[in-house]
N, C-alpha and C positions, 0 to 999 in steps of 0.2 A: 744922890742920897748919901747921907753921912750917919754913922752910928759910932758909939764909943763902947769898946769891948775890953773887959779885963780878963786876962788869962793867967792861970797859975801853972800852965803847962808849956808856956812859950810857943804856943801854936794856935793858928787859926785854921779853920776847916770849911770847905764848901762841899756839900754833897746832897743828893736826893735821898731822903730817908728810906724810900722804897728800895734803893740800891744797896742799902746796908741792913736790911731786915734780917739777913742771915747772921748778923753780929748782935742782934738784940739780946740774946741770952748769954753773951760772953761777959767776962769780967770787965769792969770799967777801965782797966788798964790794957786791954787787948791791943790797942793801937800803939801803945808805948813800946811794944816789942818791934824793933826795926823791920824784921821780916814780915810781920803782919801789916804794918803800915805801908811798906813798899808794895806788897802784894795787892792791896786795895787800890793804891794809886795807879799801879801798872794795869790793873783790870779796868780802870776808868770809873771806879765806884766812888772815889773821893779825891779831893785835893787837900792834903795836909801840907801846910806851909809853916816851917819852923822859923820863928822870929828872932831867935838868939837869946832872948831873955823874957822872963815873966813881966807882966805890967799891964798898964792901961794904954790902949791904942785907939786912935781915931781911924776908922775904916771909911774910906770914901769910895763908893761904888760908882764908877764912871762908865758912860756909854761907849760902845765900840771897843776897839783894841788899844792897848797901851803902846806907845811908840818905842819904849825902851824897858820892857819888863825884865825883872830879875828872875821871875819864875813863870813858867807856862805849863799848864797841865790840862789834858783833855779829860772831860768828865761827862758821863752819860746821865740823862734825866728821863725817867719813864713816867713819873707822876705829875709833872708840870710844876714842881715846887722844889726849890733849893733852900737849904739851910746855910747860913753864913754866920760864923761866930767862933767862940773859943773852942779849942780842941776838946776840952773836958766835957763838952755837951754832945759828943758823938753818941750814937745809939749804942747802948750797952745795959747790962743788968736789968733788962725789962723796961728800960726807960727810953723814950724818944726825946729828941731835942725840943727845947721850948724857946719861944721868942720872948726872952726876958734877959735882963742884965746887958742889954745892947745887942744881943743876938737877934737876927732877923730871918724871916722867910721871904724869898723872892719868887713870885709867880712867873713861870716861863712856859713856852711850848715844849712838849717832850722832844728830845733829840740829843745831839752831841754838842757840847759847849767847850770853848777854849777859855779856861780860867787863867788870868794873868795877874801878877802882883808885883808891886815895886814899893820899896820903902822910900818915901819922899823926904822924910826927916826922921829923927830918932823914934818918934811915936806916931807917925802918920803913914798909913799904908793906902796906896791907891790899888783898887781891885777892879778888874773888868771881867764880865761874864758874857761872852758873845757866841752866838750860834756858829757852828762850822759843819762842813761836810766831811771833815777828816774822821778817821777812826777814833773811837773812844778809848782805845788802849794807849798806853805809854810804855816807854822802854828805859826807865830810870834804873841806874845801878846803885844809886845812893838816895837818901832822903832829900826832899825838896827844902831848900833853905833860902831865906832872904838875906841873911848875914853869915 
């Protein structure tokens, strides 16, 4: 599956909206505070991946795991649905993400997933979302970046 996403925040995100319900009434920029973003990534509630620059990116969702990912994040899913798209569409200000402007929803079985990403060319990103028996928590000290 391929989609084209434009981001004004230099970020793509993968998350189950049910796992970020507690952020629904937060300010739209809640996740732009590094401590907030890192806390949600380490709790396994979202995979925020910094792309290095704003722009339009082709996202290719590939089956299985990537052989040489630049980023790998464990993310939990309780609802059976993941959102994949531009970071600015994360739950906030009473709004849930929408499948428009290239953003997509992926139906999955509830559980823990390994989200991997790799920039294949300047505007092409390969993403894999595969089930795992690993813990849904992460131990990052810094934000997740592709460049």
